[in-house]
PAFIGU-158757 format. One record per residue (C-alpha): residue number from 1; residue in one letter; chain; x, y, z. Coordinates in steps of 0.25 Angstrom, whole numbers, plus 2048, in hexadecimal, padded with zeros to 3 digits. Example, Ala and Ser with C-alpha at 12.3 -4.5 7.8 and 13.67 -1.06 7.14 Angstrom:
residues 2
+------+------+--------+-----+-----+-----+
! bavo ! papa ! lumlum !  xx !  yy !  zz !
+------+------+--------+-----+-----+-----+
!    1 !    A !      A ! 831 ! 7EE ! 81F !
!    2 !    S !      A ! 837 ! 7FC ! 81D !
+------+------+--------+-----+-----+-----+
//
This chain:
residues 317
+------+------+--------+-----+-----+-----+
! bavo ! papa ! lumlum !  xx !  yy !  zz !
+------+------+--------+-----+-----+-----+
!    1 !    M !      A ! 800 ! 800 ! 800 !
!    2 !    A !      A ! 805 ! 80E ! 7FD !
!    3 !    Q !      A ! 801 ! 812 ! 80B !
!    4 !    S !      A ! 7FC ! 80B ! 817 !
!    5 !    P !      A ! 7EE ! 80E ! 81C !
!    6 !    T !      A ! 7ED ! 816 ! 829 !
!    7 !    S !      A ! 7E7 ! 810 ! 836 !
!    8 !    S !      A ! 7DB ! 819 ! 834 !
!    9 !    E !      A ! 7D9 ! 814 ! 826 !
!   10 !    L !      A ! 7D9 ! 806 ! 82B !
!   11 !    A !      A ! 7CF ! 809 ! 836 !
!   12 !    D !      A ! 7C6 ! 80F ! 82C !
!   13 !    A !      A ! 7C7 ! 803 ! 823 !
!   14 !    V !      A ! 7C0 ! 7FA ! 82D !
!   15 !    R !      A ! 7B5 ! 804 ! 830 !
!   16 !    D !      A ! 7AB ! 7FD ! 827 !
!   17 !    D !      A ! 7AA ! 7F5 ! 81A !
!   18 !    R !      A ! 7AA ! 801 ! 811 !
!   19 !    S !      A ! 7B7 ! 806 ! 818 !
!   20 !    L !      A ! 7BE ! 7F9 ! 817 !
!   21 !    R !      A ! 7BB ! 7F8 ! 808 !
!   22 !    R !      A ! 7C0 ! 806 ! 806 !
!   23 !    F !      A ! 7CD ! 803 ! 80D !
!   24 !    L !      A ! 7CF ! 7F6 ! 806 !
!   25 !    H !      A ! 7CC ! 7FC ! 7F8 !
!   26 !    G !      A ! 7D4 ! 808 ! 7FB !
!   27 !    L !      A ! 7E1 ! 800 ! 7FD !
!   28 !    P !      A ! 7EB ! 803 ! 7F2 !
!   29 !    G !      A ! 7EA ! 7F9 ! 7E6 !
!   30 !    V !      A ! 7F5 ! 7EF ! 7E5 !
!   31 !    D !      A ! 800 ! 7F1 ! 7DA !
!   32 !    Q !      A ! 800 ! 7E2 ! 7D6 !
!   33 !    V !      A ! 80C ! 7E4 ! 7CD !
!   34 !    G !      A ! 814 ! 7EB ! 7D7 !
!   35 !    L !      A ! 811 ! 7E2 ! 7E2 !
!   36 !    E !      A ! 815 ! 7D5 ! 7DA !
!   37 !    Q !      A ! 822 ! 7DC ! 7D6 !
!   38 !    R !      A ! 826 ! 7DF ! 7E4 !
!   39 !    A !      A ! 822 ! 7D1 ! 7E9 !
!   40 !    A !      A ! 82A ! 7CB ! 7DE !
!   41 !    G !      A ! 836 ! 7D4 ! 7E1 !
!   42 !    L !      A ! 836 ! 7D1 ! 7EF !
!   43 !    A !      A ! 835 ! 7C2 ! 7EC !
!   44 !    T !      A ! 843 ! 7C3 ! 7E5 !
!   45 !    R !      A ! 84A ! 7C8 ! 7F2 !
!   46 !    S !      A ! 855 ! 7BE ! 7F6 !
!   47 !    I !      A ! 859 ! 7BC ! 805 !
!   48 !    K !      A ! 867 ! 7B7 ! 80A !
!   49 !    K !      A ! 86A ! 7AA ! 811 !
!   50 !    D !      A ! 868 ! 7AF ! 820 !
!   51 !    A !      A ! 85C ! 7B7 ! 81C !
!   52 !    K !      A ! 856 ! 7AB ! 815 !
!   53 !    R !      A ! 858 ! 7A3 ! 821 !
!   54 !    W !      A ! 851 ! 7AD ! 82A !
!   55 !    A !      A ! 845 ! 7AE ! 81F !
!   56 !    I !      A ! 843 ! 79F ! 81F !
!   57 !    D !      A ! 842 ! 79F ! 82E !
!   58 !    T !      A ! 839 ! 7AB ! 82E !
!   59 !    A !      A ! 830 ! 7A4 ! 824 !
!   60 !    I !      A ! 82F ! 797 ! 82C !
!   61 !    S !      A ! 82B ! 79F ! 838 !
!   62 !    M !      A ! 820 ! 7A6 ! 830 !
!   63 !    V !      A ! 819 ! 799 ! 82A !
!   64 !    D !      A ! 80B ! 796 ! 82E !
!   65 !    L !      A ! 80D ! 787 ! 82C !
!   66 !    T !      A ! 7FF ! 783 ! 826 !
!   67 !    T !      A ! 7F6 ! 777 ! 823 !
!   68 !    L !      A ! 7E9 ! 77A ! 81E !
!   69 !    E !      A ! 7E4 ! 76D ! 817 !
!   70 !    G !      A ! 7D7 ! 766 ! 819 !
!   71 !    A !      A ! 7DF ! 759 ! 81C !
!   72 !    D !      A ! 7E6 ! 760 ! 828 !
!   73 !    T !      A ! 7E7 ! 757 ! 834 !
!   74 !    E !      A ! 7EC ! 759 ! 843 !
!   75 !    G !      A ! 7F8 ! 751 ! 840 !
!   76 !    K !      A ! 7FC ! 75A ! 834 !
!   77 !    V !      A ! 7FA ! 766 ! 83D !
!   78 !    R !      A ! 803 ! 760 ! 848 !
!   79 !    A !      A ! 80E ! 75D ! 83D !
!   80 !    L !      A ! 80D ! 76B ! 838 !
!   81 !    C !      A ! 80E ! 771 ! 846 !
!   82 !    A !      A ! 81A ! 769 ! 848 !
!   83 !    K !      A ! 820 ! 76F ! 83C !
!   84 !    A !      A ! 81C ! 77D ! 840 !
!   85 !    R !      A ! 824 ! 77B ! 84D !
!   86 !    R !      A ! 830 ! 775 ! 847 !
!   87 !    P !      A ! 830 ! 777 ! 838 !
!   88 !    D !      A ! 83E ! 770 ! 837 !
!   89 !    P !      A ! 840 ! 767 ! 842 !
!   90 !    E !      A ! 84F ! 765 ! 83E !
!   91 !    R !      A ! 851 ! 774 ! 83F !
!   92 !    P !      A ! 84C ! 778 ! 84D !
!   93 !    D !      A ! 84F ! 787 ! 84A !
!   94 !    T !      A ! 845 ! 787 ! 83F !
!   95 !    P !      A ! 83A ! 791 ! 843 !
!   96 !    P !      A ! 82C ! 78C ! 846 !
!   97 !    V !      A ! 821 ! 791 ! 83C !
!   98 !    A !      A ! 817 ! 79C ! 840 !
!   99 !    A !      A ! 80A ! 794 ! 840 !
!  100 !    V !      A ! 803 ! 788 ! 83C !
!  101 !    C !      A ! 7F6 ! 78A ! 834 !
!  102 !    V !      A ! 7EB ! 780 ! 834 !
!  103 !    Y !      A ! 7DC ! 77F ! 833 !
!  104 !    S !      A ! 7D4 ! 783 ! 83F !
!  105 !    D !      A ! 7D1 ! 774 ! 843 !
!  106 !    L !      A ! 7DF ! 771 ! 844 !
!  107 !    A !      A ! 7E4 ! 77E ! 84C !
!  108 !    A !      A ! 7E3 ! 777 ! 859 !
!  109 !    T !      A ! 7EC ! 76C ! 855 !
!  110 !    A !      A ! 7F6 ! 777 ! 850 !
!  111 !    V !      A ! 7F5 ! 77E ! 85D !
!  112 !    R !      A ! 7F8 ! 772 ! 865 !
!  113 !    E !      A ! 804 ! 76F ! 85D !
!  114 !    L !      A ! 80A ! 77D ! 85D !
!  115 !    D !      A ! 807 ! 781 ! 86C !
!  116 !    G !      A ! 812 ! 788 ! 872 !
!  117 !    T !      A ! 81A ! 78A ! 865 !
!  118 !    G !      A ! 816 ! 798 ! 861 !
!  119 !    I !      A ! 812 ! 793 ! 853 !
!  120 !    H !      A ! 804 ! 798 ! 850 !
!  121 !    V !      A ! 7F8 ! 790 ! 84C !
!  122 !    A !      A ! 7F1 ! 796 ! 840 !
!  123 !    S !      A ! 7E3 ! 791 ! 83C !
!  124 !    V !      A ! 7DC ! 795 ! 82F !
!  125 !    A !      A ! 7CE ! 798 ! 831 !
!  126 !    T !      A ! 7C1 ! 7A0 ! 82B !
!  127 !    A !      A ! 7BE ! 794 ! 821 !
!  128 !    F !      A ! 7CC ! 794 ! 81C !
!  129 !    P !      A ! 7CF ! 794 ! 810 !
!  130 !    S !      A ! 7C3 ! 798 ! 809 !
!  131 !    G !      A ! 7BD ! 7A1 ! 814 !
!  132 !    R !      A ! 7AF ! 79D ! 810 !
!  133 !    A !      A ! 7A7 ! 79C ! 81D !
!  134 !    A !      A ! 79E ! 7A4 ! 825 !
!  135 !    R !      A ! 7A5 ! 7AE ! 82F !
!  136 !    A !      A ! 7A0 ! 7A6 ! 83B !
!  137 !    V !      A ! 7A7 ! 799 ! 836 !
!  138 !    K !      A ! 7B3 ! 7A1 ! 833 !
!  139 !    L !      A ! 7B4 ! 7A7 ! 841 !
!  140 !    A !      A ! 7B1 ! 799 ! 847 !
!  141 !    D !      A ! 7BD ! 794 ! 83F !
!  142 !    V !      A ! 7C6 ! 79F ! 845 !
!  143 !    E !      A ! 7C0 ! 79D ! 853 !
!  144 !    Y !      A ! 7C3 ! 78E ! 852 !
!  145 !    A !      A ! 7D1 ! 790 ! 84E !
!  146 !    V !      A ! 7D4 ! 79A ! 859 !
!  147 !    A !      A ! 7CE ! 791 ! 863 !
!  148 !    A !      A ! 7D7 ! 786 ! 85F !
!  149 !    G !      A ! 7E3 ! 78F ! 862 !
!  150 !    A !      A ! 7E6 ! 794 ! 854 !
!  151 !    D !      A ! 7ED ! 7A2 ! 856 !
!  152 !    E !      A ! 7ED ! 7A6 ! 847 !
!  153 !    I !      A ! 7E1 ! 7A5 ! 83E !
!  154 !    D !      A ! 7E2 ! 7A6 ! 82F !
!  155 !    M !      A ! 7D4 ! 7AB ! 829 !
!  156 !    V !      A ! 7D0 ! 7AC ! 81B !
!  157 !    I !      A ! 7C8 ! 7B8 ! 816 !
!  158 !    D !      A ! 7BB ! 7B7 ! 80E !
!  159 !    R !      A ! 7C1 ! 7BA ! 801 !
!  160 !    G !      A ! 7B3 ! 7BA ! 7FA !
!  161 !    A !      A ! 7AF ! 7C5 ! 803 !
!  162 !    F !      A ! 7BC ! 7CD ! 801 !
!  163 !    L !      A ! 7BB ! 7CB ! 7F2 !
!  164 !    S !      A ! 7AC ! 7CF ! 7F2 !
!  165 !    G !      A ! 7B1 ! 7DC ! 7F9 !
!  166 !    R !      A ! 7AA ! 7D9 ! 807 !
!  167 !    Y !      A ! 7B7 ! 7DE ! 80E !
!  168 !    G !      A ! 7AF ! 7E1 ! 81B !
!  169 !    Q !      A ! 7AA ! 7D2 ! 81C !
!  170 !    V !      A ! 7B9 ! 7CD ! 81B !
!  171 !    F !      A ! 7BD ! 7D8 ! 825 !
!  172 !    E !      A ! 7B3 ! 7D4 ! 82F !
!  173 !    E !      A ! 7B6 ! 7C5 ! 82D !
!  174 !    V !      A ! 7C5 ! 7C7 ! 830 !
!  175 !    Q !      A ! 7C2 ! 7D0 ! 83C !
!  176 !    A !      A ! 7B9 ! 7C5 ! 841 !
!  177 !    V !      A ! 7C3 ! 7BA ! 83F !
!  178 !    K !      A ! 7CD ! 7C3 ! 846 !
!  179 !    Q !      A ! 7C4 ! 7C4 ! 852 !
!  180 !    A !      A ! 7C2 ! 7B5 ! 852 !
!  181 !    C !      A ! 7D1 ! 7B3 ! 852 !
!  182 !    G !      A ! 7D3 ! 7B9 ! 860 !
!  183 !    R !      A ! 7E2 ! 7B9 ! 863 !
!  184 !    A !      A ! 7E5 ! 7B1 ! 856 !
!  185 !    H !      A ! 7EB ! 7B8 ! 84B !
!  186 !    L !      A ! 7E3 ! 7B9 ! 83E !
!  187 !    K !      A ! 7E9 ! 7B7 ! 830 !
!  188 !    V !      A ! 7E0 ! 7BC ! 825 !
!  189 !    I !      A ! 7E1 ! 7B4 ! 818 !
!  190 !    L !      A ! 7DD ! 7BC ! 80C !
!  191 !    E !      A ! 7DE ! 7B1 ! 801 !
!  192 !    T !      A ! 7E5 ! 7BA ! 7F8 !
!  193 !    G !      A ! 7E4 ! 7B1 ! 7EC !
!  194 !    E !      A ! 7D5 ! 7B3 ! 7EC !
!  195 !    L !      A ! 7D6 ! 7C2 ! 7EE !
!  196 !    A !      A ! 7D8 ! 7C5 ! 7DF !
!  197 !    T !      A ! 7E0 ! 7D2 ! 7E0 !
!  198 !    L !      A ! 7EB ! 7D8 ! 7E8 !
!  199 !    D !      A ! 7E3 ! 7E3 ! 7EB !
!  200 !    N !      A ! 7D9 ! 7D9 ! 7F2 !
!  201 !    V !      A ! 7E5 ! 7D3 ! 7F9 !
!  202 !    R !      A ! 7E9 ! 7E1 ! 7FF !
!  203 !    R !      A ! 7DA ! 7E4 ! 803 !
!  204 !    A !      A ! 7D9 ! 7D6 ! 80A !
!  205 !    S !      A ! 7E6 ! 7D8 ! 811 !
!  206 !    W !      A ! 7E1 ! 7E6 ! 817 !
!  207 !    L !      A ! 7D3 ! 7E0 ! 81A !
!  208 !    A !      A ! 7D9 ! 7D5 ! 822 !
!  209 !    L !      A ! 7E3 ! 7DE ! 82A !
!  210 !    L !      A ! 7D7 ! 7E8 ! 82D !
!  211 !    A !      A ! 7CF ! 7DC ! 832 !
!  212 !    G !      A ! 7DA ! 7D8 ! 83C !
!  213 !    G !      A ! 7E2 ! 7CD ! 835 !
!  214 !    D !      A ! 7EF ! 7CA ! 83B !
!  215 !    F !      A ! 7F4 ! 7C4 ! 82F !
!  216 !    I !      A ! 7F0 ! 7C5 ! 820 !
!  217 !    K !      A ! 7F2 ! 7B8 ! 819 !
!  218 !    T !      A ! 7F3 ! 7B6 ! 80A !
!  219 !    S !      A ! 7EC ! 7A9 ! 808 !
!  220 !    T !      A ! 7E6 ! 79C ! 80C !
!  221 !    G !      A ! 7F0 ! 794 ! 804 !
!  222 !    K !      A ! 7E4 ! 78D ! 7FD !
!  223 !    V !      A ! 7E2 ! 798 ! 7F2 !
!  224 !    S !      A ! 7EC ! 79B ! 7E7 !
!  225 !    P !      A ! 7F3 ! 7A4 ! 7E6 !
!  226 !    A !      A ! 7F6 ! 7A5 ! 7F5 !
!  227 !    A !      A ! 801 ! 7AD ! 7FB !
!  228 !    T !      A ! 809 ! 7B6 ! 7F1 !
!  229 !    L !      A ! 814 ! 7C0 ! 7F3 !
!  230 !    P !      A ! 80C ! 7CC ! 7ED !
!  231 !    V !      A ! 800 ! 7C9 ! 7F5 !
!  232 !    T !      A ! 809 ! 7C7 ! 802 !
!  233 !    H !      A ! 810 ! 7D5 ! 7FE !
!  234 !    L !      A ! 802 ! 7DB ! 7FE !
!  235 !    M !      A ! 7FE ! 7D5 ! 80C !
!  236 !    L !      A ! 80C ! 7D9 ! 812 !
!  237 !    Q !      A ! 809 ! 7E7 ! 80D !
!  238 !    A !      A ! 7FC ! 7E7 ! 814 !
!  239 !    V !      A ! 801 ! 7E3 ! 822 !
!  240 !    R !      A ! 80D ! 7ED ! 820 !
!  241 !    D !      A ! 803 ! 7F8 ! 81D !
!  242 !    W !      A ! 7FA ! 7F3 ! 829 !
!  243 !    R !      A ! 806 ! 7F5 ! 832 !
!  244 !    D !      A ! 809 ! 802 ! 82D !
!  245 !    A !      A ! 7FA ! 807 ! 82F !
!  246 !    T !      A ! 7F7 ! 800 ! 83D !
!  247 !    G !      A ! 805 ! 7FC ! 843 !
!  248 !    E !      A ! 7FF ! 7ED ! 843 !
!  249 !    L !      A ! 807 ! 7E2 ! 83D !
!  250 !    R !      A ! 7FF ! 7D7 ! 836 !
!  251 !    G !      A ! 804 ! 7CB ! 82F !
!  252 !    V !      A ! 804 ! 7C4 ! 821 !
!  253 !    K !      A ! 803 ! 7B6 ! 81D !
!  254 !    P !      A ! 805 ! 7B1 ! 80F !
!  255 !    A !      A ! 800 ! 7A3 ! 80D !
!  256 !    G !      A ! 800 ! 798 ! 802 !
!  257 !    G !      A ! 80A ! 796 ! 7F8 !
!  258 !    I !      A ! 817 ! 79A ! 7FF !
!  259 !    R !      A ! 81E ! 78D ! 7FF !
!  260 !    N !      A ! 82D ! 78F ! 7FF !
!  261 !    T !      A ! 838 ! 797 ! 806 !
!  262 !    K !      A ! 83B ! 7A1 ! 7FA !
!  263 !    D !      A ! 82C ! 7A5 ! 7FA !
!  264 !    A !      A ! 82C ! 7A7 ! 809 !
!  265 !    I !      A ! 838 ! 7B0 ! 809 !
!  266 !    R !      A ! 832 ! 7B8 ! 7FE !
!  267 !    Y !      A ! 826 ! 7BB ! 807 !
!  268 !    L !      A ! 82F ! 7BE ! 813 !
!  269 !    V !      A ! 836 ! 7C9 ! 80A !
!  270 !    A !      A ! 829 ! 7CE ! 806 !
!  271 !    V !      A ! 825 ! 7CF ! 815 !
!  272 !    H !      A ! 832 ! 7D7 ! 818 !
!  273 !    E !      A ! 831 ! 7E0 ! 80C !
!  274 !    V !      A ! 822 ! 7E3 ! 80C !
!  275 !    A !      A ! 81D ! 7E3 ! 81A !
!  276 !    G !      A ! 82A ! 7E4 ! 822 !
!  277 !    P !      A ! 834 ! 7DB ! 82A !
!  278 !    E !      A ! 82A ! 7DC ! 836 !
!  279 !    W !      A ! 821 ! 7D2 ! 82F !
!  280 !    L !      A ! 82C ! 7C7 ! 82E !
!  281 !    T !      A ! 827 ! 7C0 ! 83A !
!  282 !    P !      A ! 81D ! 7B4 ! 83B !
!  283 !    D !      A ! 814 ! 7BE ! 843 !
!  284 !    L !      A ! 811 ! 7C6 ! 836 !
!  285 !    F !      A ! 815 ! 7BD ! 82A !
!  286 !    R !      A ! 811 ! 7AE ! 828 !
!  287 !    F !      A ! 812 ! 7A4 ! 81D !
!  288 !    G !      A ! 806 ! 79B ! 81B !
!  289 !    A !      A ! 80D ! 78F ! 816 !
!  290 !    S !      A ! 80D ! 780 ! 817 !
!  291 !    S !      A ! 819 ! 77C ! 80D !
!  292 !    L !      A ! 821 ! 788 ! 80F !
!  293 !    L !      A ! 827 ! 784 ! 81C !
!  294 !    N !      A ! 82E ! 778 ! 816 !
!  295 !    D !      A ! 836 ! 780 ! 80C !
!  296 !    L !      A ! 83A ! 78A ! 816 !
!  297 !    L !      A ! 83F ! 77F ! 81F !
!  298 !    M !      A ! 847 ! 779 ! 813 !
!  299 !    Q !      A ! 84D ! 786 ! 80F !
!  300 !    R !      A ! 851 ! 789 ! 81E !
!  301 !    R !      A ! 859 ! 77C ! 81E !
!  302 !    T !      A ! 85F ! 780 ! 811 !
!  303 !    Q !      A ! 864 ! 78D ! 818 !
!  304 !    L !      A ! 869 ! 786 ! 824 !
!  305 !    D !      A ! 86F ! 77A ! 81E !
!  306 !    G !      A ! 874 ! 780 ! 811 !
!  307 !    H !      A ! 86D ! 776 ! 808 !
!  308 !    Y !      A ! 85F ! 773 ! 803 !
!  309 !    S !      A ! 857 ! 76A ! 80C !
!  310 !    G !      A ! 84C ! 764 ! 804 !
!  311 !    P !      A ! 83D ! 761 ! 80A !
!  312 !    D !      A ! 841 ! 753 ! 80E !
!  313 !    H !      A ! 849 ! 75A ! 819 !
!  314 !    V !      A ! 83E ! 763 ! 81F !
!  315 !    A !      A ! 832 ! 75D ! 826 !
!  316 !    V !      A ! 825 ! 760 ! 81E !
!  317 !    D !      A ! 817 ! 761 ! 824 !
+------+------+--------+-----+-----+-----+
//
């Protein structure tokens, strides 16, 4: 954005539905060509050996280790939690991941397995991944997960309402979910692959921040395209400008399609250059991933041992 909105402009934006619409449609249009060029330019940055080792450990510490399949079992979640605690058992200095992300009916299992570790338990909710359910059902889903001990909730916005221009409805639903979260942090999934335009991504990002989202998240991982660098740049701009306007720090979580160390480092460069070094912490930036961790562990061993360690040398899920 050319200039961050003022705190009074943000207060006015949430006064009523008409004010919210005026604010969202008053945001500067996205220069798609310029955005894509900057994202591509930053993606070419190389980092040296010591910095790369730091980047790998930082990326590991930012992973939300995720399983969101219909065939998930308690045993699979227990194994995932073991990996979250000790990602590379032969390298005890490997940092643990940030969180384990599961469906709400398996949150209690993850909570038991991770008790006392400091690793968060995230639960998807609000009729993930479609978001197609009555609000009462969505809120019950959130309340169930929080009661089970989840301290992070990943909700999905109603993309149909958003694309129909019913911004007030989406805003009120995010607010209601935030209230149902209690002390749990709320990540608001925009499902950017369904939002059609980058202008819509910018509007959805600001709507989620205005409604109280602690994180804005790109995707469910169930829709293509999922996370992309240009979209993540936009969302990083939003949280940076939110900080400038309010003094509050909010987080960003790209999810889906980030599978290797090279890509993860590109995202970390974007975090540093677009939002700022303050965001290079798991408290403010996460990777939603299932396969990324294995490649990070292989590349970590390569950095430490001086030779490539194949997947056979790293424990998989």
